[in-house]
C-alpha positions in Angstrom: 157.0 95.9 162.5 159.3 97.5 164.9 157.9 99.4 167.8 159.4 102.9 166.5 157.3 102.5 163.4 154.1 101.6 165.1 154.5 104.6 167.2 154.9 106.8 164.2 151.7 105.4 162.3 149.5 105.1 165.6 147.0 107.7 164.2 146.9 105.9 160.7 146.4 102.8 162.5 143.7 104.3 164.7 142.1 105.8 161.3 142.2 102.3 159.7 140.4 100.5 162.6 137.8 103.0 162.9 137.1 103.1 159.2 136.7 99.1 159.5 134.7 99.3 162.5 132.2 101.6 160.9 131.0 99.0 158.2 130.0 96.5 161.3 128.0 99.2 163.1 126.7 100.9 159.9 125.4 97.6 158.6 122.7 97.1 161.4 121.2 100.6 161.4 121.1 100.3 157.5 118.9 97.3 157.8 116.4 98.6 159.9 115.4 101.2 157.1 115.3 98.3 154.5 113.1 95.9 156.5 109.8 97.5 154.9 111.5 97.1 151.4 112.6 93.6 152.0 109.1 92.6 153.2 107.6 93.8 149.7 106.7 90.9 147.6 107.7 93.0 144.4 110.5 95.2 145.5 112.0 92.6 147.9 111.7 89.2 149.0 108.3 89.1 150.5 109.8 88.4 153.9 107.1 87.7 156.9 107.3 89.5 159.8 109.3 86.6 161.4 111.4 86.2 158.7 112.3 89.9 159.1 112.9 89.3 162.8 115.1 86.4 162.3 117.3 88.3 159.6 118.1 90.8 162.6 118.3 88.1 165.4 120.5 85.6 163.2 123.0 88.3 163.2 122.7 89.0 167.1 122.6 85.6 168.1 126.1 84.7 166.4 127.7 88.0 167.1 126.8 88.2 171.0 127.8 84.5 171.3 131.1 84.5 169.7 132.3 88.0 170.9 134.4 86.6 173.8 135.6 83.6 172.0 137.2 85.9 169.3 138.7 88.2 171.9 140.4 85.2 173.6 141.4 83.8 170.0 142.8 87.2 169.0 144.8 87.4 172.3 146.3 83.8 171.5 146.5 83.7 167.5 147.2 87.5 166.8 144.9 90.2 166.6 145.5 91.3 163.3 145.0 87.7 161.8 141.9 87.5 163.3 140.9 90.8 162.4 141.9 90.4 158.6 139.9 86.8 158.7 136.8 88.6 160.4 136.6 91.5 157.6 137.0 88.7 154.8 134.2 86.7 156.2 132.1 89.9 156.9 132.7 91.1 153.1 131.5 87.7 151.5 128.6 87.8 153.6 127.5 91.1 152.8 127.9 89.8 149.1 125.7 86.7 149.9 123.2 89.0 151.7 123.1 91.5 148.9 122.1 88.7 146.1 119.9 86.5 148.4 117.1 84.9 146.4 114.7 84.2 149.4 114.2 85.3 153.3 116.0 81.9 154.2 119.2 82.5 152.3 119.1 86.1 153.9 118.8 84.7 157.3 122.1 82.5 156.9 123.9 85.2 155.4 123.3 87.6 158.1 124.2 84.9 160.6 127.7 84.7 158.6 127.9 88.4 158.8 127.8 88.0 162.7 130.4 85.6 162.7 132.6 88.1 160.7 131.3 91.1 163.1 132.3 89.2 166.2 135.8 88.6 165.0 136.1 92.3 164.1 134.9 94.3 167.0 137.1 93.1 170.0 140.2 93.1 167.8 139.8 96.8 166.9 139.7 98.0 170.6 142.3 95.6 171.7 144.9 96.6 168.9 144.2 100.6 170.1 145.0 99.2 173.7 148.3 98.0 172.3 149.4 100.6 169.9 148.7 103.7 172.1 150.5 104.5 175.4 148.3 105.0 178.6 148.9 109.0 178.3 147.2 108.7 174.8 144.9 105.8 175.1 142.0 107.4 176.6 142.0 110.1 173.7 142.1 107.3 170.9 139.3 105.1 172.6 137.2 108.4 172.6 137.6 108.8 168.9 136.9 104.9 168.7 133.7 105.4 170.5 132.7 108.6 168.7 132.9 106.4 165.4 130.3 103.9 166.8 128.0 106.6 167.7 128.6 108.5 164.4 127.7 105.0 162.4 124.5 104.4 164.6 123.4 108.0 163.4 124.4 108.0 159.9 123.4 104.6 159.0 119.7 105.6 158.3 120.3 108.4 156.2 122.8 106.0 154.1 120.0 103.2 154.0 117.7 106.0 152.8 119.8 107.4 150.1 120.6 103.8 148.6 116.8 102.7 148.8 115.8 105.9 147.0 118.1 105.0 143.9 118.8 101.4 144.1 117.6 97.9 145.1 117.2 96.4 148.7 120.5 94.4 148.3 122.4 97.8 148.1 122.3 98.2 151.5 124.6 95.1 152.2 126.6 95.4 148.9 127.8 98.9 150.1 129.9 96.9 152.6 132.0 95.2 150.0 134.0 98.0 148.8 134.5 99.1 152.5 136.0 95.7 153.4 138.2 95.7 150.3 139.7 99.2 151.2 140.0 98.2 154.8 141.7 95.0 154.4 144.4 96.6 152.1 145.1 99.3 154.5 145.2 96.7 157.3 147.9 94.7 155.6 150.1 97.6 155.2 149.5 99.7 158.4 148.3 97.5 161.2 150.9 96.0 163.3 150.0 92.3 164.8 150.2 91.7 168.4 149.3 88.7 170.7 149.5 87.5 174.5 153.2 86.3 174.4 152.7 84.1 177.2 149.1 82.5 176.6 149.5 79.7 179.1 147.2 76.5 178.6 144.1 76.3 176.6 140.5 76.5 178.2 138.3 74.8 175.9 135.7 74.1 178.2 135.6 77.9 179.4 135.3 79.1 175.8 132.4 76.5 175.2 130.5 77.5 178.3 130.8 81.2 177.2 129.6 80.7 173.7 126.3 78.2 175.0 125.5 80.5 177.8 125.7 83.9 175.8 123.8 82.2 172.8 120.9 80.6 175.3 120.9 83.9 176.9 120.5 86.2 173.9 117.7 83.7 172.2 115.7 83.9 175.5 116.0 87.7 175.2 114.8 87.7 171.5 112.0 85.4 172.2 110.8 87.4 175.1 111.0 90.5 173.0 109.1 88.6 170.1 106.1 86.9 172.3 105.7 90.0 174.6 105.6 87.6 177.4 108.7 86.5 179.5 106.9 84.0 181.7 106.6 81.5 178.9 108.5 78.2 178.9 110.2 78.9 175.6 111.4 82.3 177.0 112.2 81.4 180.6 113.9 78.0 179.6 116.9 79.6 177.4 116.9 82.7 179.8 117.4 80.5 182.9 119.3 78.1 181.2 121.8 80.7 179.7 122.3 82.2 183.0 122.9 79.0 184.7 125.5 78.3 182.1 127.4 81.5 182.5 127.3 81.1 186.0 129.0 77.8 185.5 131.5 79.6 183.3 132.2 82.2 186.1 132.8 79.2 188.4 135.0 77.3 186.1 137.3 80.4 185.2 137.8 81.2 189.0 139.0 77.8 189.7 141.2 77.1 186.4 144.7 77.1 186.2 144.6 78.6 182.5 141.4 80.6 182.5 140.0 82.2 179.1 139.2 85.2 181.1 140.1 85.7 184.8 136.7 86.6 186.3 138.3 87.8 189.4 139.3 90.9 187.7 135.7 91.9 188.5 136.6 92.5 191.9 138.4 95.7 190.5 135.8 98.6 190.4 137.6 99.9 187.4 136.0 96.8 185.7 132.7 95.8 187.2 131.5 99.3 187.6 132.5 100.4 184.3 130.8 97.2 182.6 127.6 97.9 184.8 127.8 101.6 183.8 128.2 100.7 179.9 125.3 97.9 180.2 122.8 100.1 182.0 123.5 103.1 179.7 122.9 101.0 176.6 119.8 99.1 177.9 118.3 102.5 178.7 119.0 104.2 175.4 119.1 101.6 172.8 115.4 100.6 173.1 114.0 104.0 173.1 116.3 105.1 170.3 114.8 102.1 168.3 111.3 103.0 168.8 112.0 106.6 168.0 112.2 105.4 164.3 108.6 104.1 164.4 107.7 107.4 165.7 109.3 109.3 163.0 108.2 107.1 160.3 104.6 105.8 161.1 103.3 108.6 163.5 104.9 111.5 161.7 105.0 110.0 158.1 108.7 110.7 157.5 110.6 108.9 154.7 113.3 106.6 155.8 115.8 109.4 154.7 114.0 112.4 156.5 113.9 110.0 159.5 117.8 109.3 159.1 118.3 112.9 158.9 116.6 113.7 162.2 119.1 111.6 163.9 122.1 114.0 162.8 122.3 115.7 166.0 123.1 112.6 167.9 126.1 111.9 165.3 127.1 115.9 165.8 127.1 115.5 169.7 129.3 112.1 169.4 131.6 113.7 167.2 132.0 116.9 169.2 132.4 115.2 173.0 133.6 111.7 172.4 137.2 112.8 171.3 137.3 115.4 174.2 136.0 113.2 176.9 139.8 112.2 177.7 140.5 115.7 178.6 137.3 116.1 180.5 138.2 112.8 182.4 141.7 114.3 183.3 140.1 117.4 184.8 137.2 115.9 186.7 138.0 112.2 187.0 135.9 109.0 185.2 133.5 108.9 188.2 132.1 112.5 187.6 132.2 112.3 183.8 130.5 109.0 183.4 127.9 109.9 186.2 127.2 113.2 184.4 126.8 111.5 181.0 124.3 109.0 182.4 122.2 111.8 184.0 122.2 113.7 180.7 120.9 110.2 179.0 118.3 110.0 181.6 117.3 113.7 181.0 116.8 112.9 177.4 114.7 109.9 178.1 112.6 112.0 180.2 112.4 114.3 177.2 110.3 112.0 175.4 107.5 112.9 177.6 107.3 116.1 175.6 107.0 114.1 172.4 103.2 114.2 170.9 101.6 113.4 167.2 102.3 117.3 166.5 105.4 118.4 168.5 107.9 120.4 166.4 110.6 118.1 165.1 113.3 120.4 166.5 112.4 119.1 170.0 113.2 115.6 169.1 116.4 116.9 167.7 117.5 118.3 170.7 116.5 115.3 172.7 118.7 113.4 170.3 121.7 115.9 170.8 121.3 115.7 174.6 121.3 111.8 174.4 124.3 111.8 172.1 126.1 114.0 174.6 125.4 112.0 177.5 126.6 108.8 175.7 129.7 110.5 174.4 130.6 110.9 178.0 129.9 107.5 179.3 131.6 105.3 176.8 135.3 106.7 176.3 136.0 106.8 180.2 134.3 103.7 180.9 135.8 101.6 178.1 139.2 103.1 179.1 138.4 102.2 182.8 137.9 98.5 181.4 140.9 98.3 179.3 143.1 99.8 182.1 142.2 97.2 184.5 143.6 94.4 182.5 147.6 93.8 181.1 147.7 94.4 177.7 148.2 90.8 176.8 144.4 90.3 177.7 143.5 93.3 175.7 141.3 91.1 173.3 139.3 89.5 176.4 138.8 92.9 177.9 137.3 94.3 174.8 135.3 91.3 174.3 133.7 91.8 177.7 133.1 95.4 177.1 131.6 94.7 173.6 129.3 91.5 174.9 127.8 93.6 177.8 126.9 96.2 175.2 125.4 93.8 172.7 123.5 91.9 175.3 122.4 95.2 176.9 120.8 96.5 173.6 119.3 93.1 173.1 117.7 93.2 176.4 116.8 96.8 176.2 114.9 96.6 173.0 113.2 93.3 174.1 112.0 94.5 177.5 111.3 98.0 176.4 109.5 96.7 173.3 107.4 94.6 175.6 106.2 97.6 177.3 105.4 99.5 174.5 103.4 96.6 172.8 101.6 95.8 176.2 100.4 99.5 176.7 99.6 100.0 173.0 97.5 96.9 172.7 95.6 98.1 176.1 95.2 101.7 174.2 93.2 100.3 171.1 91.5 97.3 172.8 88.0 98.8 171.7 88.9 99.5 168.2 90.7 96.1 167.7 87.2 94.6 169.1 85.5 96.6 166.2 87.7 95.1 163.5 87.2 92.0 161.2 88.9 88.9 163.0 91.1 88.4 160.3 93.0 91.6 160.9 92.8 92.1 164.7 96.2 90.4 165.1 98.0 92.5 162.5 96.7 95.8 164.1 97.3 94.9 167.4 101.1 93.7 166.8 102.5 97.2 166.0 101.7 100.8 165.0 102.8 99.8 161.3 100.4 97.0 161.5 97.5 99.4 162.3 98.5 101.4 159.4 98.7 98.7 156.9 95.2 97.4 158.1 93.6 101.0 158.0 94.8 101.5 154.6 93.4 97.9 153.3 90.0 98.5 154.9 90.0 102.4 153.3 87.0 104.4 154.7 86.0 101.9 157.3 89.7 101.8 158.8 90.3 105.5 158.8 89.1 105.7 162.5 91.9 103.3 163.6 94.9 105.6 162.8 94.4 108.4 165.4 94.0 105.9 168.3 96.7 103.6 167.2 99.1 106.5 167.2 97.9 107.6 170.5 98.5 104.3 172.1 101.8 103.9 170.4 103.0 107.4 171.9 101.4 106.2 175.6 103.5 103.1 175.2 106.8 105.0 174.1 106.3 107.5 177.0 106.2 104.5 179.3 109.1 102.9 177.9 111.1 106.1 177.9 110.2 106.9 181.6 111.3 103.4 182.8 114.6 103.8 180.7 115.2 107.1 182.5 115.0 105.1 185.7 117.4 102.6 184.5 119.9 105.4 183.3 119.5 107.0 186.7 120.6 103.7 188.3 123.5 103.5 186.0 124.6 107.2 187.3 124.1 106.0 190.7 126.5 103.0 190.3 129.0 105.1 188.5 129.0 107.7 191.6 129.4 104.8 194.0 131.9 102.4 192.5 133.8 103.9 189.6 137.5 105.2 190.3 137.7 108.9 191.2 139.8 111.4 189.7 143.1 110.4 191.3 142.4 106.9 190.4 141.5 107.8 186.8 144.3 110.0 186.0 146.9 108.0 183.6 150.5 108.0 184.6 152.7 110.7 183.1 154.0 110.3 179.7 157.2 108.5 179.6 160.3 110.4 179.5 161.9 109.0 176.5 161.1 109.6 172.9 157.7 109.3 171.4 159.3 106.2 169.6 159.4 104.4 172.7 158.6 100.5 172.5 155.5 99.1 173.4 155.5 96.7 176.4 154.0 94.0 174.1 156.1 92.4 171.4 154.7 93.9 167.7 155.4 91.8 164.8 154.9 91.7 160.9 
């Protein structure tokens, strides 16, 4: 595909990549809605709490552990080839998940989905970086990040609609036609690109990145599940993963052909932007996740109603993400990112207003403010990361961006989940002591467990519901307050180290025609 054709088709290419990205992000949010049904022995697979957790964690471990590797492979082998392969694997794994006959089969199929997703995610952003020239790239990235936010919001609605009319496997089966359409469109529209001078291989660096990220992610997951961060089974993987990643950084700084040049982190466009993204998602993801339990368990909303409540977040993403590039040109990446993080912090503080009987429109406003803030953090921070790298290293930069976000999400859910769980258990300690010994553990584990115990005990358990709701709300308030502080720290990082207006402004559009060829070779 010649460069002139690539330039003419660039917005179609963006549409195809955005459409394909939706299926990866959408899948995780849909699954959260389906967990109750999968746990049902009649309507689902009868999965235990641990098996449900691993149906999520198997995906997270593989996805987070291989993101960087597939970013490097895309740069070397060709981004379109890796993207097509990832889409095919994701489609096959979705089919296997839909027709899994046991929780174990579902867990392994979900791990395979994580493999496909890890191949897809970094290629979409790196192809965008190579297709769009600098003067249009920020707008394209804004649309890309808006698609991520949209998928997060519409996932629960889609899942609720599917579960109302079909069996639980439909939440995975819906991926298959999307993958097929995406594959066909990619073959004809998306150009391939690669690093034309990749240099030598760095197998040790790639291996260290995989081992370090998997170990770190596993430790984070275990810490969240156990509610304790000082156990050997948690500290071991955490410290081991951190040590391996430190060895990875040491090796990359001294390698003649590094998989990723860690010295690029000396550039504040890279380091400050990665920190801003990580702190933003750490703060927002955990509270956003627990809001689902508030809506469904405390307020009694159906999955579809709870999904509809998140639509203001999607509306904010659609409204502000594509416009963030213009705002950055006027005010600079530093001001826009810091303001976005302050909005996220304000939204998280707004959770203090949420009670058992608070009008739901208040929560809708909080979601809208949170969506607005994140829509003004992700595009400028992502563009800052990608602009710090040469185009031939776009896959590595995209992988760093997505890895930081994925690890931050896992860490945010785990750490803030521990805060909620700790406050919740302390709040209903007296009520737990009055329960039969066989159900105390279940009631003390989560708000849903308490409601299930109350329903099982009938009249004797009715007095458990209100204290459990109150204890959960106290935990959510504490976690939201901590998250607000983290988001505020992110805003201070952006103000201190992200580039200002002059540094953030892209170079003027080239004087040649729009069909001017890209600096990197595009090929069929």
